[in-house]
LUMDO-319573 format. One record per residue: x, y, z of N, C-alpha, C in turn; residue in one letter; residue number from 1. Coordinates in pm, whole numbers. Each point is the difference from the previous one (the first is absolute). Layout:
% LUMDO-319573
PT/nX/nY/nZ/caX/caY/caZ/cX/cY/cZ/aa/i
PT/X/Y/Z/X/Y/Z/X/Y/Z/A/NUM
...
This chain:
% LUMDO-319573
PT/nX/nY/nZ/caX/caY/caZ/cX/cY/cZ/aa/i
PT/1355/-3283/14177/21/45/-96/-18/-8/-156/M/1
PT/11/129/-154/10/-48/-72/107/-38/-76/N/2
PT/20/-14/-103/148/-165/-77/71/105/-44/N/3
PT/-33/153/48/59/161/-70/105/-9/121/K/4
PT/-41/61/93/4/56/159/54/-128/43/L/5
PT/73/-173/-45/27/-105/47/125/-57/-67/E/6
PT/-30/80/-84/137/-48/-110/68/143/46/S/7
PT/-78/168/21/65/114/33/118/-50/123/G/8
PT/-64/-42/71/79/-20/155/96/-95/23/L/9
PT/-22/-147/-69/124/-22/-54/121/40/-101/N/10
PT/-20/16/-72/118/79/-65/51/183/85/L/11
PT/-29/43/75/-16/119/75/95/-112/107/L/12
PT/-9/-115/104/45/-44/80/140/-55/-102/N/13
PT/-10/-71/-112/121/-22/-40/61/114/-38/R/14
PT/32/87/-46/65/120/-81/31/61/187/L/15
PT/-35/21/22/2/121/165/-1/-77/91/H/16
PT/26/-119/10/-22/-43/162/-30/30/116/G/17
PT/62/71/44/-59/44/139/-61/104/-10/G/18
PT/-59/60/-130/-53/103/-6/-154/-64/-61/H/19
PT/-72/-111/77/-123/-53/-10/-76/13/-36/T/20
PT/-119/53/-46/-148/15/-74/-91/44/103/G/21
PT/55/-92/121/-71/18/112/5/99/81/E/22
PT/212/82/-24/-6/98/83/-46/127/-120/T/23
PT/5/-38/-90/-69/105/-88/-129/12/21/I/24
PT/-103/-99/-2/-102/-41/24/-36/138/138/L/25
PT/45/-112/93/29/175/153/-45/99/-14/N/26
PT/194/37/-67/15/106/-4/-155/147/-33/S/27
PT/-71/-96/-117/-108/111/-55/-94/-79/96/F/28
PT/-53/-65/98/-83/-13/119/-136/92/-10/A/29
PT/100/123/80/-88/25/119/-68/131/-143/E/30
PT/114/22/-154/-70/126/-27/-58/-25/-116/I/31
PT/62/-119/-109/-68/-67/-113/48/-135/-45/C/32
PT/-92/-58/18/147/-215/-21/-39/21/-103/P/33
PT/-156/109/-110/6/-56/-105/122/-6/-84/K/34
PT/90/158/39/162/11/-54/24/-145/-5/M/35
PT/51/-51/61/56/-143/66/-45/-21/-82/A/36
PT/-104/-87/30/-32/-84/-111/-8/14/-139/E/37
PT/36/127/-68/-53/-26/-132/107/17/-24/M/38
PT/125/54/62/187/45/-37/6/-170/-21/T/39
PT/-45/-95/118/16/-116/-47/-62/-63/-149/I/40
PT/-117/-14/26/-17/-30/-100/30/19/-162/E/41
PT/62/167/-1/38/0/-170/131/25/61/I/42
PT/44/8/27/157/38/-15/-12/-149/9/V/43
PT/48/-50/98/44/-142/71/-105/-155/-86/F/44
PT/-94/77/-27/-85/-85/-17/-4/-71/-212/G/45
PT/-31/72/21/-31/114/-157/133/26/-138/D/46
PT/58/196/57/71/67/-94/227/-136/-9/I/47
PT/-37/-39/134/144/-72/4/42/-123/-54/L/48
PT/-166/-61/-15/5/-132/-52/-19/-34/-161/Q/49
PT/-42/131/-27/0/-33/-145/129/-51/-161/R/50
PT/-31/-61/-67/131/-111/-36/77/79/-80/P/51
PT/-38/205/-71/31/10/-74/204/35/86/Q/52
PT/49/-1/132/128/-2/90/11/-6/65/L/53
PT/149/-63/18/10/-94/161/2/173/103/D/54
PT/23/-183/128/3/144/93/78/63/90/L/55
PT/103/0/-51/90/36/-6/32/163/-91/K/56
PT/-51/-21/-147/-38/79/-69/-38/136/62/T/57
PT/-145/-79/97/-65/96/8/26/54/148/R/58
PT/47/-94/92/115/68/65/17/156/-52/E/59
PT/135/-12/-20/15/95/-62/-13/82/-77/L/60
PT/-84/-10/-91/-86/148/-59/-65/44/170/A/61
PT/-66/-51/50/-39/48/100/168/141/95/I/62
PT/51/-56/27/101/44/77/20/80/-53/I/63
PT/20/36/-170/78/122/-44/-167/90/23/A/64
PT/-133/-72/-76/-111/30/32/27/175/180/S/65
PT/-6/-56/73/30/-28/124/102/117/0/L/66
PT/103/-36/3/76/125/-23/0/167/-47/V/67
PT/-95/-52/-159/0/19/-47/-156/162/59/T/68
PT/-48/-20/130/-64/73/69/86/51/148/L/69
PT/65/-19/67/98/58/-6/-19/6/209/G/70
PT/-116/-64/-9/-54/91/118/-13/-207/46/H/71
PT/-4/-87/37/-29/-172/-19/80/-87/2/S/72
PT/110/57/173/55/-72/41/1/-118/77/L/73
PT/-77/-17/63/-46/-47/26/-46/-158/-130/P/74
PT/-49/50/-51/-32/-83/-97/80/-87/-97/Q/75
PT/129/182/-41/72/-134/-47/52/-91/102/V/76
PT/95/12/69/29/-100/88/-79/-90/17/K/77
PT/-102/-43/-10/-61/-96/30/-21/-56/-212/S/78
PT/11/66/-55/29/-63/-114/61/-38/-22/H/79
PT/165/-6/-14/111/16/-13/-34/-180/122/A/80
PT/-30/40/97/-22/-160/10/-52/-87/-10/E/81
PT/-140/-15/-43/-59/-77/-127/77/-1/-142/A/82
PT/111/48/-91/84/36/-83/2/-128/71/A/83
PT/186/61/68/30/-141/85/-61/-144/12/L/84
PT/-122/-25/3/-78/-104/63/-76/-56/-158/N/85
PT/35/132/-89/-59/-84/-175/153/-73/-63/A/86
PT/55/25/39/122/-41/-67/127/95/-90/G/87
PT/-84/210/38/67/85/-44/200/8/134/A/88
PT/98/-36/-91/117/63/67/3/197/8/T/89
PT/88/-62/184/72/159/35/16/46/-33/K/90
PT/68/-33/-144/43/42/-126/-112/102/-108/E/91
PT/-77/-91/-47/-83/6/-26/-99/144/58/E/92
PT/-2/38/112/-169/5/69/144/165/7/I/93
PT/109/-11/11/25/137/28/95/44/-209/T/94
PT/-59/-67/-51/52/79/-114/-185/67/-40/E/95
PT/-86/-135/95/-85/162/-126/0/74/106/I/96
PT/11/79/158/32/32/-21/75/164/-12/I/97
PT/96/-16/-56/85/44/-102/-16/82/-26/L/98
PT/-43/-153/-140/-59/88/-124/-99/104/60/Q/99
PT/-57/28/62/-143/61/75/20/147/29/T/100
PT/196/-22/39/30/152/52/0/139/-145/A/101
PT/-10/-38/-118/-8/96/-77/-84/12/-56/Y/102
PT/-43/-126/7/-292/126/-61/-18/39/69/F/103
PT/-4/-24/166/-33/32/85/95/75/77/V/104
PT/125/-28/-9/59/125/207/122/-100/47/G/105
PT/47/125/6/195/-123/74/-123/-9/186/F/106
PT/-55/109/33/-35/-33/154/-90/-74/-11/P/107
PT/-98/-60/-30/-45/-91/-50/-15/-162/1/A/108
PT/145/-20/-49/73/-126/-79/106/-16/179/A/109
PT/32/142/28/96/-43/160/-76/23/58/A/110
PT/-135/-46/13/-73/-35/166/-26/-87/-63/N/111
PT/-64/-46/-103/-35/-188/3/171/-88/-5/A/112
PT/35/99/-96/185/-98/104/0/-44/107/M/113
PT/-13/152/99/-10/-60/161/-4/-94/93/I/114
PT/-170/25/-94/-136/-209/72/92/-19/-73/V/115
PT/52/-100/-119/42/-105/-61/169/-16/92/L/116
PT/20/109/89/99/-34/108/-10/-74/107/K/117
PT/-101/38/62/-153/-115/111/-20/-136/-99/E/118
PT/-46/-21/-60/-76/-103/-21/153/-77/-102/V/119
PT/60/31/-68/147/-48/-22/62/-76/97/F/120
PT/-20/65/127/124/-24/167/-89/-71/-25/S/121
PT/-115/-68/-3/-119/-174/105/30/-125/-86/R/122
PT/93/54/-73/-4/-107/-136/126/-70/10/C/123
């Protein structure tokens, strides 16, 4: 295993807990294992570890980006969990989604808020 993959797996497991790197790797195994490997190496092994921003800020930015897409609710849920693990508060996550409402549309923000209710119920 190369350094970025190993480092990426460690960060992925730290941020996502039950959504382990092995689970991601296995989910793509039959179709395209390279996609999972690249995601772990590039996103978790490189981009998220750059020193210019802390993990909490990066996760909040990811959440805002996913809400903007409007069709990535499983990823909003996953990154809300990661943001909590990176030190974000429930209020910060809620506020970042509320801020997107005006710019990307209330339906996208409302759907994301509904997902947060499920995430926060486990905290």
